[in-house]
N, C-alpha and C positions, 0 to 999 in steps of 0.2 A: 461370417463373413472375411473372406481370404485376403492375403496380403496382396498389393501391388507388385508389378514386376520390378519395381525399382526398390521395395524394402527385400525383396527375397534375393535380389543380384548383391547385396551388401556384401563387401568383404569383412571379414572377421574383424578387423581393428579400427576401421575408420568408414565415416559416410562420404560418399563422392559429393564433389562441390554441386551446389545446386539441386541437390536431391528433394524430391517430393515424396512424403510416404502418405499413401492413401490408405492403407488398411490399419486394422486395430490389432493384428497379431504381430509385434515387433521382435526383432532379434537383440541381442543384447547388448550390440552397438547403441541402438538407438535409447534402450533404456539406460545405459550410462550418460547418454547426453541428456537426459531428463533428470538423471540425479545430479549432474552438474549444474545445469541450468535453475532447476527447482529448488535445488540445493542453496545455491547464493541466495534466492529471495527467502529461503527458511532461516538462512543465517541472519537477514536484515530484521526479521520479526523477531527471531531468539534475541538478537542483541538491542533491540528496542524494549522489549519486555525485562530482560535481566536488568537493564539498568534502572528501571523503576523499581525493583524491589531492593537492588543494591543501594541506592542515594543515601538513605539514613546511615548505613555503615560507611559510606564515602567520606559524608558531612563530619562525623565522628571523628574518624581517622586524620583529616586532613584541617578539622576545625573550620569548616566551612559554612557559612552562612545561607540561609534559602534561597537567596540571588544567585549565589554562586553555583549552588545545587542544581537550579532551574536550566542554566546555560549547558550543564554538562548533557541534557536531554534536549534543550530548543538548540544548542549549537548544530548537533546532528540533524535535526529538523530543517535548519536554515539551508544548510548544504543541499540536502535532500531536494525538498520542496522547489528549491531556487534553481537546481540545476537539471530537473527531469527533463525538461523540454529540449533543452539544449543537447543533452545525453541522448535523448531519441534520435533527434536528426543527426547527430555527428556519428551516429550507427548507421543511418541511412547512407549518409555521403561517403563515411570513410572505410569501414569494414565492422559488421556486427561482430564477428569474431575477435577482431584484434581490441574493441573498445570493451567488450566484456571481459577478456582475458586480463586486459591491463587494469580495469577498474578493480576486480575481484582480487588482485594482487597487491594494490594499494589499498585495499581494505583490509586484507592480511597482514601485511606488515604494519599498518597504522595501529591495528589491535595488539600487535605483539609489543610494541614500542610504548606503547600509553600502559601497558600493566606494568612497565618498570618505573613511571614517572610518579611524583608527587607534587609537583606544582600544579595549580588549579589550572593557570593559563594554558599551559602545554596541555594537559588534560582536553581541556576545551577546546583548543586549536585541531588536536588529532580527531576530536569528535566531530569537528567542522569537515576535516579531510575525509572521514570514513562517511558522512553523508554525502560530499560530492561525489565520491566512488560510488555510493548506492544509486546516487542519481544518475549516473552513467549506466550501473550493472542492469537496474531494472527494465528499463526500456530495451535495452540491447538484448538481454535475456530473452523478454516477451517476443521480441520480433524475430529472434532464431527460432522459437516454437513456431510462430505464426506463418513462416515463410518455410521452414521444412516440412510441417505437418499441413497437408491440403487442406484447405477448409471444408469441413463436412464432418463426418465420425471421427477421422483419425484426430484434428484439430481440436474438436469439443473435447475427448478423450484426455488431449495432453492438457487442455486447460483446466481441466478438472481437476489432474492430479497438479497440477500448478496452484490452484484454488487451496486444495488440501495441504500443500505444503506452507502458504502464506498462513493458513489459521493455526497449524501445527505449530509455527515458529513463533505465533504470538501466545497460545497457549502454553506449550510446553517451556517457554523462556521464562514464566512465572514461577513454575516448578524448580526448573533447572537454576534459575536464578537464586532462588532459596536456597536450595541445597548448597550451589558453591559459596553462597555469601556467608553460611556456616563456616565453610573453610578460608576465605578470605575474599574481600571484595575485588583484589586485582584478579582472582581467578576469573570473573565474570567479564573483567577486560581482555583478558588473555584467551578465552577459550576459542573466540570464533576465528582466531590468526591461524592457527595451524589448519584447522578445517578448510578454510577458504584457499590456503595455499595449495592443499590437496585437491580441491576443486580444479585449481589452475592447471595443475600438473596431468589431471585428467583429462581436462577440457582440450588441452594440444592435442590431445588424441583424437578426440571423438568430434569436436566442432568441426564441421568442414569449411575449407576456405570458399569463399564466394568465386565463381568464374568470371573472366574478363572484368575484373576490378578496375575501374577507370582511375586514373591518378587525380586526386582532388586539388585544383589550383585553389591558392588563396582567393582568388577573384570570384570563385564559384562559392565560395564558404560565404553566408552574409554575417559576416562579422559585427555589424552595426546592429542587427537585428538580434543576434546572439548577448551582445553586451546590454542591449537595452530590456528586452524581455525579462533576462537574468536578473538584472538589477532591479527591475520593477517587483519582480516575484521576492527577491531576497529582501526589499526595503517593505512589502506588504507583510510577508512573514515576520519581520523585525516588529513591526509596529503592532501587531497583534499580539506577539508574544508580550511585549511591553505595556501594553495598554492597562492590563489590571492593576499594574503598579503606578505607572503613570496617571491614568485616567482614560476613558475613552474620549472626554471631551476637552483633553489637554492640548496646549499649544503644540509639544512637540508631537503627539500624536496625530493631530490634525495635518501638520507639516509633512509628516511623513508619508501619511496616506495620499496627500496633495503631490508628493515626489514620485510614489509610486504610479498614481492615474497619469502623470505628464509623461514619464517613462512609457507607461503601455501605450500613450497616443503617439510617442514618437515610435515606438515599435510597429504599431499598424500603418504609421506612414511610410517607414521604410519599407515594408511587405507589400504594399501596395505597387511600391516602384522597383524593388529588386527584380531582376532577371530569374534568381534562383533564391527564392525567400525561405528562410528556415521555416516559417510557417505559410504554406499555401493556404491562404484563407478561404479561396474555395472549398476547403476540405469541412469545413465549420457548417457549409449547406447541407452536409450529412446530419439529418436529425437523428439517426440511432446513434451515431458518433456524440452529438451533442446530448441527448437523453442519457447515455452511459456515462458521460463524466457527471452529468448531473446526481445520477444515482449514486454513483462510488463517492461522490463528495458527502452524501448524506448518510452512507451506509458505514463508511469509514469514520467520518466525524462522529456520527451518534455513537457507534462502538467506545473509541477512544474517551469520548468524554464520558462516557457511562462507567467503564474501567478505574476513570480518573476520580470519580465520585465515589463508587463502591469500594474502592481501596481505601479511600480515607475514611469512609465509615465503619470499615470491618475492623480496619486497625486501630484507628483514634478514639472512635468512638465505642466500639465493643471490645476492644483489647486484643485481637486475634494477633497472632504471630504471622510473620511475612509467609512462612510456607504452608499455614493454614489459610491466608487470603489466597495464596497460589492453588490450593487444591480445591477451593471454593469455587475458581473460575474454569477449573479443568473439564468439568462436565460440556462447557460449550465447544471446546476444542474436540471431546471425544465424541459430540454428535457429528460435528462435520466430519470427523475420519469416517464414521459409520453410514452417513447420510450421503455425502457429497459423490462418492464413488456411484452410487446407484442411481441418481437423478437424470443421466443421460436420456431413459427412454421418457421419462416426465418432461425436462426440458425441450425435447424433441417435439413432442404432441403440442405443449402450450405455446411455445415461441418465447425468445429470450424478453419481450414486453410484459408479457403475462409473469413470467419467472419471476423478473425483477419486482412488480408489483407485487406479489405474494410476499417475495423476500421483505421488502420494504414494510409492508403492513405486519408481517410477522416480527419483525424487530419493534415496530412503534407498540404492540400490543406486549412485547416483552419488557420494554423500559416502562410501560405504562402499569403493569402489575408490580413495579417496585414501589410505586407510588403508596401502596398500600402497607409499606415497612413500618412497625413499630419497634423499639427496642428490645421487646420481650418474644419476637416472633422465632422459631427455629429456623434453621436455615433452610429445611425442606418447603418453608411454606414463602419465606420472603426472598430467596434467591435463585434456589435452583430451578423453578419454573421460569425465571428470566432466562437463566444460561441456557435451557433447552429449547425454548422459543428462539433466542437468539442463532443457536448453534443451527436450527432448520432454516431461519431468515438469510443467515449468511451462505449456508450452500446454496439455497435458490439464488439468490441475488448476486453473489460475488463472480461466481463464475460466468453467469449470463450476461452481466456487463462486460467483461471481458471478451466474450465472443461477439457480443454485438458491436463493442468498440470497435472490432478489427473486421469484422465481417464486410467483405464488398471494398476494401480497401487495396489500394495498387500495393504491390509487394514493395516499390520503391519508397512508399510512405507507413510501412507498417511499424518502424521505430515512433515515427512522428506520432501516431495514433496511439501507440503504447505509452509514450511520453506523455502525452496528453492525460489519458485517463488516468494514469500514475500521479500527475501533478494535481488531477482533482482529489484524488484520495488524500494526499499529503496536506494539503490546502483546506480541507474538509478536516481533516483532524486538528491542524492549527486554530482555526477560525471557531469551531465548535467549543474546543476546551477552552480558548481564551474567553469567549462568553459566558460559559459554565464557570469558570475560575471569577468572573466579575460577580455573577449572582451569588455564587456562593459567599464571597466577601463582603457582599452586602446585606447577607442573612442576619437575623437575632437568634443569638445562643438559646438553647434550649436543655439547661442544667447539664450542659456536657454530653447529653446522651446520642442527640441526632445533631449532625452537621448543620450550622446553621445556613438557611436557604437551601438545603437538599432538595426539598419536595419542589420546588420553584426551579434547581437547576435542573431535575431529572423531567419536569415539565416541557423545558426548551428543547431539550432531547426528543422528547415525543413530538412536540410541534416541527421540529425539523423533519422527521421521518415522516410524519403525517404530510405534510406539504408537499414533500417528493414523491409520496403516493398519489396525491390529487395531480400533479403534473404528469405522473407515470400514465395514470387513467387517463387522461386527456391526450396524452400522447398515442396512448393503444387505440383510443376510439378515432383518433385522424387517421390512425393507419389502418384500421377494419374498413373505414369510409371509403380506402382507394380500392379494396378489394383485390390488393395483390397480393398472392400468396407468399412470396419472400419477403414481403413485408410482416406478415404474420408470424412467420416462423425463422428467425436467422440461423437456426441450427437444425441439422438433421436427425431424425430418431436414429438409436444406436442401441443395438442389443448389448447388454453385459456392460 
């Protein structure tokens, strides 16, 4: 396949504004742009995974209790999950390039500063700032890709590379975090900083400026909608994070959930009246977008919760070292690296709904196999099959849901669509982990060998994936019934 005239005519150092890349043979400038955008999302996954490995060392060094340690992770997720929708819409209204570069800059500076701190509240506050920055970076970066790369083979290839970087960040973060923690936990906080700032410097050169960007007036920005939906998501995430400690039926948890629901109701009322709403509610009539969000919730939440369970099991029950635990998860990332780049023709023939269904089923079977685990089982029997099947399922599902979520969406709403699907990923992570934590905490100890409630907790994860699979099958049958070719295959076949 040959490149489009647009991509062939690119100058050596920058992309022209509003350029559309249609071919799959790209110039060095296009590859540099991919490095910047995909590198930023790689850092997000890397940072999250490294913190999970470094938490015990941080706790010992700063004499922190488990509650404070939890907020080093939860503070980041609060900012990230709560601001994704606002970040996506801001990128659409203001400038994807400006939002992306400023957000990555804030992420980098906050990383450098946090590495020098010893006060737990300051570290948690900066983790929240980094989460906010990621909440703007991810939808802005994804919408840069979906507007520069034309829908079809070029965009599908770019999104598969994007998926590869997401998976690599999470999997390699465990290994890199284990190695850096041996040097010192501050190194895990510091590392993303210089790398992020390097991406910013390159991004100024290769990310194109939009043509004829209109100046956005304050009246055009849905401030009321932004405040209510962000507040609703922040309160929801906070309620779910705290629920295992306070109790799901406690007055404080119920009040927080009621406040979140009230704010969401206010948001919907504002959106129905506002001339330029933050979320055009009509976009939710796009069943493919809604389905992609549901699948993203299940895939992301399932993996995050399983990693949480398996990490506790192999370290606390089996006594493995952090680096040993990291290496145990590495095959999943290796499978994604090997499989994801080769799935283009397969996904093109099957269509995104079928690919998502196969991905969900593969993940469900992967976690179901873990239910056979006994303390005497060797790694090759109890965890390796799960890692391999998850790698295949993630490769099929994650790239397909990103393609499906943005296919057919107008250019001015690409940031909104990206923000929606990434919000679902983060909310899924928080909700499923919180439920699993509650199940683990209610289990009965078994001579310190198995985690209390581990099998019940894994069964919850399998149930989430199985339920999403059933909904996906129903969605697929409904689309097939319409007999519309574009419904059955949201991507085009691609060689290579």
